C-alpha atoms as a printed R data frame, in Angstrom:
    type eleno elety resid chain resno       x       y       z
1   ATOM     1    CA   HIS     A     1 123.667 139.175 163.783
2   ATOM     2    CA   ALA     A     2 123.142 135.833 161.729
3   ATOM     3    CA   ILE     A     3 123.556 135.586 157.938
4   ATOM     4    CA   GLY     A     4 122.089 132.644 156.803
5   ATOM     5    CA   PHE     A     5 122.473 131.515 152.839
6   ATOM     6    CA   LEU     A     6 120.392 129.793 150.412
7   ATOM     7    CA   GLU     A     7 122.643 128.776 147.848
8   ATOM     8    CA   TRP     A     8 125.631 126.227 148.607
9   ATOM     9    CA   LYS     A     9 127.710 128.152 146.802
10  ATOM    10    CA   ASP     A    10 127.043 131.628 148.296
11  ATOM    11    CA   PHE     A    11 128.649 130.179 151.568
12  ATOM    12    CA   VAL     A    12 131.626 128.501 150.436
13  ATOM    13    CA   ASP     A    13 132.068 132.043 148.336
14  ATOM    14    CA   GLU     A    14 132.090 133.924 151.389
15  ATOM    15    CA   ILE     A    15 134.445 131.324 153.290
16  ATOM    16    CA   ARG     A    16 137.079 132.118 150.511
17  ATOM    17    CA   ARG     A    17 136.328 135.831 150.741
18  ATOM    18    CA   LEU     A    18 136.076 135.577 154.684
19  ATOM    19    CA   ARG     A    19 139.007 132.992 155.254
20  ATOM    20    CA   PRO     A    20 137.590 132.029 158.575
21  ATOM    21    CA   ARG     A    21 140.143 129.432 160.542
22  ATOM    22    CA   THR     A    22 137.143 126.999 161.804
23  ATOM    23    CA   VAL     A    23 133.739 125.978 160.280
24  ATOM    24    CA   ARG     A    24 131.584 124.191 162.357
25  ATOM    25    CA   VAL     A    25 129.547 121.370 160.982
26  ATOM    26    CA   GLN     A    26 126.986 119.183 163.184
27  ATOM    27    CA   ALA     A    27 123.969 117.089 162.498
28  ATOM    28    CA   TYR     A    28 120.681 117.260 164.712
29  ATOM    29    CA   GLU     A    29 116.972 116.800 164.967
30  ATOM    30    CA   THR     A    30 114.456 119.266 166.653
31  ATOM    31    CA   THR     A    31 111.017 118.379 167.462
32  ATOM    32    CA   ARG     A    32 107.930 120.083 165.910
33  ATOM    33    CA   PHE     A    33 104.533 119.950 168.307
34  ATOM    34    CA   TYR     A    34 101.070 119.689 167.003
35  ATOM    35    CA   PRO     A    35  97.970 120.682 169.059
36  ATOM    36    CA   ASP     A    36  96.271 116.738 168.921
37  ATOM    37    CA   LEU     A    37  98.509 114.912 166.695
38  ATOM    38    CA   PRO     A    38 101.881 113.434 167.195
39  ATOM    39    CA   ALA     A    39 105.160 115.178 167.457
40  ATOM    40    CA   GLU     A    40 107.302 115.301 163.944
41  ATOM    41    CA   ARG     A    41 111.449 114.653 164.530
42  ATOM    42    CA   LEU     A    42 112.862 116.894 161.989
43  ATOM    43    CA   PHE     A    43 116.802 115.916 160.757
44  ATOM    44    CA   TRP     A    44 119.145 118.867 160.039
45  ATOM    45    CA   VAL     A    45 122.843 119.479 159.216
46  ATOM    46    CA   GLU     A    46 124.279 122.994 159.456
47  ATOM    47    CA   ALA     A    47 127.613 124.667 158.729
48  ATOM    48    CA   ALA     A    48 128.164 127.870 160.143
49  ATOM    49    CA   PHE     A    49 131.439 129.728 160.732
50  ATOM    50    CA   MET     A    50 131.899 133.159 162.895
51  ATOM    51    CA   ARG     A    51 134.086 136.539 162.089
52  ATOM    52    CA   CYS     A    52 133.497 139.309 164.350
53  ATOM    53    CA   ALA     A    53 129.768 138.998 165.599
54  ATOM    54    CA   THR     A    54 128.316 138.088 162.537
55  ATOM    55    CA   VAL     A    55 127.307 134.332 162.323
56  ATOM    56    CA   TYR     A    56 127.246 132.891 158.400
57  ATOM    57    CA   PHE     A    57 125.726 129.870 157.986
58  ATOM    58    CA   VAL     A    58 123.994 127.186 155.638
59  ATOM    59    CA   ARG     A    59 121.204 124.919 156.542
60  ATOM    60    CA   PHE     A    60 120.144 121.572 155.242
61  ATOM    61    CA   ARG     A    61 117.043 119.976 155.871
62  ATOM    62    CA   ILE     A    62 117.423 116.027 155.252
63  ATOM    63    CA   GLY     A    63 113.898 114.866 156.659
64  ATOM    64    CA   SER     A    64 111.425 114.315 159.109
65  ATOM    65    CA   ALA     A    65 109.532 111.371 160.863
66  ATOM    66    CA   LEU     A    66 106.601 111.155 162.972
67  ATOM    67    CA   GLU     A    67 106.441 109.980 166.662
68  ATOM    68    CA   PHE     A    68 104.320 106.681 165.658
69  ATOM    69    CA   GLN     A    69 106.510 106.090 161.974
70  ATOM    70    CA   PRO     A    70 108.805 103.054 162.377
71  ATOM    71    CA   ALA     A    71 111.878 103.393 164.328
72  ATOM    72    CA   GLU     A    72 113.554 102.125 161.644
73  ATOM    73    CA   LEU     A    73 112.550 105.323 159.027
74  ATOM    74    CA   HIS     A    74 114.021 107.409 162.343
75  ATOM    75    CA   GLU     A    75 117.242 105.905 162.253
76  ATOM    76    CA   GLU     A    76 117.363 106.037 158.760
77  ATOM    77    CA   MET     A    77 116.534 110.080 158.627
78  ATOM    78    CA   ILE     A    78 119.747 109.698 161.690
79  ATOM    79    CA   ARG     A    79 122.184 108.076 158.778
80  ATOM    80    CA   ARG     A    80 121.055 110.085 156.222
81  ATOM    81    CA   ALA     A    81 122.185 113.069 158.539
82  ATOM    82    CA   ASP     A    82 125.164 111.596 159.416
83  ATOM    83    CA   LEU     A    83 126.159 110.952 155.668
84  ATOM    84    CA   ALA     A    84 125.329 114.538 155.115
85  ATOM    85    CA   SER     A    85 127.867 115.905 157.469
86  ATOM    86    CA   ALA     A    86 130.302 113.507 156.151
87  ATOM    87    CA   VAL     A    87 129.310 115.180 152.775
88  ATOM    88    CA   LEU     A    88 130.385 118.822 153.676
89  ATOM    89    CA   HIS     A    89 133.724 117.951 155.396
90  ATOM    90    CA   ALA     A    90 134.918 116.550 152.369
91  ATOM    91    CA   ALA     A    91 133.109 119.527 150.618
92  ATOM    92    CA   LEU     A    92 134.929 122.212 153.050
93  ATOM    93    CA   ALA     A    93 138.322 120.447 153.437
94  ATOM    94    CA   PRO     A    94 139.716 121.839 150.374
95  ATOM    95    CA   LEU     A    95 138.953 125.448 151.437
96  ATOM    96    CA   GLY     A    96 141.845 125.146 153.959
97  ATOM    97    CA   VAL     A    97 139.642 125.441 157.079
98  ATOM    98    CA   GLU     A    98 139.597 123.237 160.486
99  ATOM    99    CA   ILE     A    99 136.220 121.343 160.594
100 ATOM   100    CA   ARG     A   100 134.841 121.278 163.946
101 ATOM   101    CA   ARG     A   101 131.603 119.799 165.398
102 ATOM   102    CA   GLY     A   102 129.037 122.506 166.855
103 ATOM   103    CA   LEU     A   103 126.067 124.574 166.374
104 ATOM   104    CA   PHE     A   104 126.473 128.500 166.693
105 ATOM   105    CA   HIS     A   105 123.039 129.942 168.412
106 ATOM   106    CA   ILE     A   106 121.303 131.725 165.789
107 ATOM   107    CA   PRO     A   107 117.666 133.274 166.680
108 ATOM   108    CA   ARG     A   108 114.814 130.814 166.166
109 ATOM   109    CA   ALA     A   109 113.150 133.167 163.927
110 ATOM   110    CA   ILE     A   110 116.203 133.314 160.873
111 ATOM   111    CA   ARG     A   111 117.009 129.271 161.761
112 ATOM   112    CA   LYS     A   112 113.511 128.687 161.314
113 ATOM   113    CA   ALA     A   113 113.319 130.926 157.838
114 ATOM   114    CA   ILE     A   114 116.466 129.815 156.158
115 ATOM   115    CA   VAL     A   115 116.920 126.395 154.679
116 ATOM   116    CA   THR     A   116 119.158 125.744 152.068
117 ATOM   117    CA   SER     A   117 119.335 123.696 148.703
118 ATOM   118    CA   PRO     A   118 121.785 120.875 148.870
119 ATOM   119    CA   ASP     A   119 122.358 121.226 144.902
120 ATOM   120    CA   GLY     A   120 126.018 120.159 143.730
121 ATOM   121    CA   LEU     A   121 126.551 118.112 147.025
122 ATOM   122    CA   TRP     A   122 124.139 115.574 147.143
123 ATOM   123    CA   ARG     A   123 120.217 114.566 145.696
124 ATOM   124    CA   PHE     A   124 117.748 111.855 146.844
125 ATOM   125    CA   GLU     A   125 117.243 109.471 145.164
126 ATOM   126    CA   ARG     A   126 115.100 106.352 144.850
127 ATOM   127    CA   ASP     A   127 116.196 102.878 145.250
128 ATOM   128    CA   GLY     A   128 113.964 100.174 145.406
129 ATOM   129    CA   ASP     A   129 111.538 101.226 148.045
130 ATOM   130    CA   ALA     A   130 114.000 103.073 150.173
131 ATOM   131    CA   TRP     A   131 115.527 106.567 149.668
132 ATOM   132    CA   ARG     A   132 118.907 107.459 149.821
133 ATOM   133    CA   LEU     A   133 121.597 110.044 149.878
134 ATOM   134    CA   VAL     A   134 123.794 109.987 146.674
135 ATOM   135    CA   PRO     A   135 126.960 112.601 146.380
136 ATOM   136    CA   GLU     A   136 127.305 114.730 143.909
137 ATOM   137    CA   THR     A   137 130.980 116.394 143.981
138 ATOM   138    CA   ILE     A   138 132.736 114.006 145.710
139 ATOM   139    CA   PRO     A   139 132.173 110.664 146.093
140 ATOM   140    CA   GLN     A   140 135.380 109.690 146.567
141 ATOM   141    CA   GLU     A   141 135.702 111.547 149.837
142 ATOM   142    CA   VAL     A   142 132.088 110.001 151.079
143 ATOM   143    CA   PRO     A   143 132.337 106.353 153.281
144 ATOM   144    CA   ALA     A   144 129.786 103.893 151.744
């Protein structure tokens, strides 16, 4: 079984209620293939824990880049995913859980359908011509 949360607050409330010992946080990427079009790399960060036979998770889409786009864009998406992972670590640490890397196997149909909004954690903001990830709740905990 898997339960995905559409809002960060609901996931945190579930951690407080169930008190897991470990929460896994992982940045990763997937590739989407289209017929007669370039492949698209999608960048994600996910936090999850398991209780009995149920996985509880939140999944954030960081961005995407088509295969033909410059390598700098791909590197920027990886940087954003790593920063988002650091934001999640900093937000979860005060809850008293051990934070470890890794992903749980969640059925593809569920994983594909549930994408959580990062409201209260970060937002994308234009900075000249670049986009950057801006932490909203815990700026002192996030590396520059």
